[in-house]
N, C-alpha and C positions, 0 to 999 in steps of 0.2 A: 571265494562265492558261488559268483555265477557258473566259473568254470567247473564247477564241481556238481551242478545243475542242482541248487537249492532255490524253491523259491522267492522273489522278491516281495514282501507283502509290506501292510501298514506297520507293522512293529519296526521292518524294516529301514521307512524312510523317514518315521520317528526318530530314530538310535539318529540318521546320519545328517539331518537337514540341519538338526544345532547347532553342527559343527560350523554352519557356515556364518559366520559373528559381525563380518566387515566386507566392503567391497574389492579386498583381494580375492575373498571365495565365491563372487558375484559367479564366476561361468562354472563352478564347481554345481554350485548349489541351481543353475538353469537345467542342469547337465541331471540332477536329481529329478526337477521337475519332469523336464521330459520323460523319464525313466517311469517316474510314475504316472502319467498320462498312459505310456504304452503299455504297462501293466494292469491299468483300468483303477487306479488308485486316486485320482486325481476326485472322485466323487466322496470321498470316507472326509469326513469333518475336520476329523483331528490332523490329518496330515493336509488340507487346506492351513487350515489354520499355524502350523509350523512352516509353511511356503510363506504365508501372508508375514511373521512373525520375520523370517527371515527378508524378505523383501527389503523390508523395513529398515533393518540389521544393516545391510547394504548399501542404504540410501537410496534405493529406485522406490520415492515416494509415491510418483505419479504409475507407475506398474503397479505398487501394492495394491492403492483405492483401484485401479481396474479390475485387479484379480478379487478384490472385495465387494467390487460391487457386483461382477458376474457369479459368484459365488449362490447356487442356488438356495442352499442352506446356511444360516448363521445361525450362531448358539451365541451365548453369553461370552465366552470366551472368545471368540469372534472379534464380536465387538471392541473386547478391552485391548483385542491385538492393536487394531487399527490406533484405537485410542492412544495407547505408551505409545506405538510408534509415532503417532503425529506427534506425541509429546518431548521424546527423543530426538527428534527432529529439528525440533523451538515453533513448530508449528501450531501457537495459542489459538488463533482464529477456526484452524479445523478441526482442533481439538472439541472446542465448544462447539462447532456446528453438527458436527459429529455425536456427541452428546447430547446435544438438544434432539437431532432424528431419530435418536435412539428412544427416546421419552416420549415423543409423540408416536412412534408406531406402537405403543403399548406396551412396550419391553420396561420389563420393570429388574434396575438397578440389581445386582446382588452385592451385600455388603463389603464386597472384593471391591468390586468397580468402583463403589462408590467413594470407599477408603481412597483409592488408588487417584480419581479425579477430584477428589474434597482432603479427606485428609492427610491425606499422603502426598500433596502438593499446593494442591493451589489454594488453597489457605495455610496450611501449618508446616508444610512439610519439608523433609530432608533431602529428597530427590531431586539431585540437580539438574536431570534432564525437563523435569516441570519445574522447576525453580524458572531456568531460562525460556520455557515456556512465559513462564507472566510476566517477565520483564519483557517479551514480544507485546504482550498482551498489551499491559497496561500503558506502555509507550504508546500504541496503536489506537487507544482510547481513551490518550486525551492526559494522564496520571500519568507523566514523568516521578514523580517525585517518587511516590509509591515504584513505579519500577527502580528508581538507586538504589530506593531503602532495602529492595531485596537484592539487587545485584553485590554493591558494601556488605549485605547482610551474610555471604553467600562463604564457606572458609575456604574452599576452592574454587576457583574457577577455569572454563575450557575454552578452546576460541568461540565457541555460539554463544557462552557470557556475553564477552567481549563483543561478540556482532553486535547481539543483540540492545544493548544499550548502545550501541556508538550507532546503530541507525538509529535508533530511538530520538538520539538529539540531533542525527541529520535532516530526521521530516521535522521537528519542532524549531528549525531554523537553528538550532543553538551550537555552529562550526567549530566555533573555537572550542567549546568542549567536548566536541570531537576527536577533533583531533589531539587535545589534551589526552584525552582515551587512549588512542590507538597510538599515541607515544609512550605512552604507561606500558601495555600490551606488549610491545617490541621490548621493552627493559625489563617485562617480566620472563622473558626469554620461549615467549607464544610460540608454538610454528603456527604463520600465517598463511592461506588459503586465498583464492580469489573473491569469496562470497565476504570476506573481511576488509579485503580492496574496496569492491562495491559500498558499501557502508561508509568509510569514509571518503572516496573521491563526488558520490552522491552530496555528503553532510557538507566538503569546502562546495559547490556547485553553489550550492542554496545559501551557502553564509557568503559567497565573494569570497573566497580564499584561491584565487585563482593560482599564483605561482605554486601554494601550500601543496595544491592538487595537484597541480603537474609534475611536482615534485616525487610525490608517490607515485605517480602514473610511472617516471622515469625509473624508477625504485625496485616498482615489480619485479622486470622482467632483471634487469642486470643484477643486484642486490637479492633475491630470494628468486629466479629463474623462471617465474610463474608467466605464461603466454598468457597474454591481455586478450579478450573473448572482447565479441561485440556487446556486451553489457559494461564492461570497461570502458569501449569506444566513445557508447553515447554517453557518460558520464562525462568523459573529457569535452567532448562538443560541446556536451551545454555547460562547460565550467567556460570553454573557451567565448560561446555563443552568448553566453550570460555579462563576461567580462565587453562585449561589445567585439570580440576580436573574430570576426566572421571567415574571411580569410584564410586564416589560421585554420577553424575547424573547417574551411573546404579542401583545403590542404590534406588533413590530416585522414579524414574520411579515404581522402582519393589514395595515400599510403595506407593506409589497414592492412593489417596481415591477414585479414580474416571477412569474406563477404558482408560488408554493413548491411544488417537487417531493419526490420520496420523503425525500432526504437532509434536505431544512430539517426537517421532520416526525421525523424520526429523532431528529438532533440533539435536539430540544425532548423526544422521548419519553427519550431518555437522563438528560438535568437530570429528566426528574421522576425519573429512578431513582436518580440520587442524591439526591436531595433526598427520594425518597420520598412524592412527593406524586402519589397515585395520581387525585384529585378531575383533572386537566391530563391527567394518563396519559391516561385513557379517551378526552378527548378526541383527543390527539395519536394514539393510537392504532386511533380511526375514521378517521382522515384519512389514515395512510401507510400502512394496508392497502388503500387506495381506491386506491391507485398504485401500490403494489406489492402485490398479495394474494399473492405466490409466495414475499416472501421470507422465510424461513423464523427470520432475527435477529430479527427484529419481533416475531414471538410468542413467543423465548424472551424476550428483554428483558422486552415486557409482563407473560409469566408471573414473570420473578424480581420484577417490581417489588409482583406481588398476594402470592408469597411473604414480601415483609420484612415484607408490611403482615397478615402471617398467614393470609390471605383464600383461604381451600380456593375458597368458591364460584367466586370469580374464576378462582384456577389450573384450575378442572373445566370452565369457560367455554373457556377457552383451549384444553384437550385434545381437546373436541369439535371446536371450531375447526378444528384439527393433522386431525383423522380426515376430516372431513367434506370439507375439501378436500385429502386425500392428499398431508399435509405430513410431511415427516420429517428430524428433527433430524438436520445431520450430525454424525456420531461426533467425540469429540474424541482426537485423536492431537498427538503432542512427538516431535520427534528433536533430538539432540544428537550430533556427530561428534567422534569420537576414534578417531585414531592414523589415520588417511584413511581411517575406513568408517561410515558413518548408522548409528544405533541407533535405530531408529523404536518410540514404546511407545502404546499404545490407551488407554483407561480400564480402569482395572481387571487391566490386564494380566501373563500372570505364564508368556508365551510363552517370553520373554527367559531363557539359557542362565543367568543373574544373578540369576535372579528372588527366591532366598531371600535371597540377600548382601543385594539393593535393598530388601526389606522389613522385615531386620533393620536395617539403616541410618537406615529412616524409623524403624522402631519405636524406637529408639537419638534421634531426634532430637525426636520427641514426647514421648519422657523429659523431655529433656533441657530442654524449652520448659514443661511444667509444671511443672517444678521450678520456674526461674527465672522464670514466665509469672506463674504461677500458676492454670494453664486447670484448668475443674474435672472429674470423672470423667465427664459427659457428652462429651467428648471424648475419651475414651477407650474410651467405649463406641462412638462412633462410628466410631475408629480399628480398633475387635477388629469392628463391622459393616464394617468396607470390605474385612479382611483374610477374614471367611467367605466372603462374597457374590461377592466379587471385582467389586462398583460402586463408582462412591463415588472410588477411591484415582484420582486425578485426571493423567494421562498428566505434567504439568510436573513433577509431584512426581517419578514415578519416572525421568524424566530426570535431575533434577537428581542424585538419589541412584545414580545409573548413572556421573555426572559426576565425584562424589565419592570412589567406590571407584575410580575408574581414573583420575585423572588426580595430579599431585602438588599437598599443600597450596601452596595461596595460588594455582594459575591457577586464571584466569580460566572460567567457563561460561556458555557460551551454547546456550540453547536454544530452538528454533522453532516457537512453538505455530499449531494453525489456529484457534480460539475465543479469545476474550475469557476472562484470568484470571477464574478470579473471588474473593470475596474473603477464603476462606476459605485460598485456596493461596497469594494475594499478600500474607497478614498471616503465613503459614506462610516464605514466600522470606525477607521480611523480617527476622523473626528467626533465619535458619537461617542467611543473610548472618552475623552476628552473629557466631553461636554456631562460625562454622567460621571464619570473618575472611575472609571471601575476598566477589571479587564478583559476583552471580549473575546474567545479562541474560539476560530472555524477552524475547522477539520474539511478541506477541498480533496477534490480529487486526485491530487499530488503532495498536501504537506498539509501540516499545519500553523494557522497564525495566529499570534498572540499579539493580540490590539490594544496597547496602554500608552495615555497620553499622550493622544495623537499620531501615534506611529507604531509601524508592526514588524512583528520580528524579519520576517520576510526582505526585508530592506526593498520595498515595491520591486522585486524582481521576482516574479514565481512565474 
């Protein structure tokens, strides 16, 4: 057609681009995109929508989002293409976020969009892509029972379905079930990929299944021909580190076939925190801030390592670094849903209408813990200081106390927290779960903690 001098127009592009249906066609699709720009068709909304769908089908999700954000005009079809693309890639959180953004901008969904998001998948639907997204969403929102019910109800499961439910059990600390499902997936003849191995390795790490995780890591390349990436190495470093095998983790980093990234060194730094190894922590910290100099979490973690070692000089050095680099720690907050409303608590929060009752409840729980667990007077002094200064009363404690006041006995309480749960609060919540005879669920920055009968699902390794 081009040799005969026939002009390329929007109709031509709309006939060619849909032929690119998978990653293998990405190169050709990008050539078509370049041609579209060359012939001035990049401003055509229909062509843009078609390109957006193509990039999503080829798995270039981040690029598709950049392309979407850069489109000067967006119609309902544009929004629908982006939402559908996220759903097809199992990204439930992004689906919901984009849908809310669409509504907040005053864009009224058509019947087609509503049916696609609500009727065709997010409530009753048969669309497997949306069901995968639902599994991921429910697991990450704390409703693992619902996620499993959707998974079990799927007549046909693909690799995304299996990976979503395995990852769900992993972040909830139920590594044994995650491993069981992974083995079932292999038996079902599913073609494994790198993402599936990340899910099961992470699950093994959080559940302390060290040898099982190492066997999967070995089998990954030996049996399935998959080259481990930094994300797999970071899981194994975490796996070895949690088991106290720091020297092995250090050697593994040195033998990596790819360059260690911030996540790898961050996992090693976290292991040093668990086992209070300051010497190795200092080496890991130097590496990780070279790669991610603005990641405040690593500075906080390193400072806590010095704090555990009662090294005030080290703590001050970290604080100086934070000031020099103009970095500030994100304030901690937690929220809990009650009777259809979200209640947000900051550290030392006294603004809630029930603040006095919440603090009385915490006082009562502290008294019971002190009598039953033999905590000393220093604990009471710390609690008094918290109340007088309005600092130190961590937000998850406030949220849990609020939940205890406003729900019936025996009701499970779920709290979402933006930062890692500290050791003091972790111990407090374990003891409270036994005192009130309830299950308390706290999702922190990394995974879910299920507190019940004085124990936690993370087995005190988080």
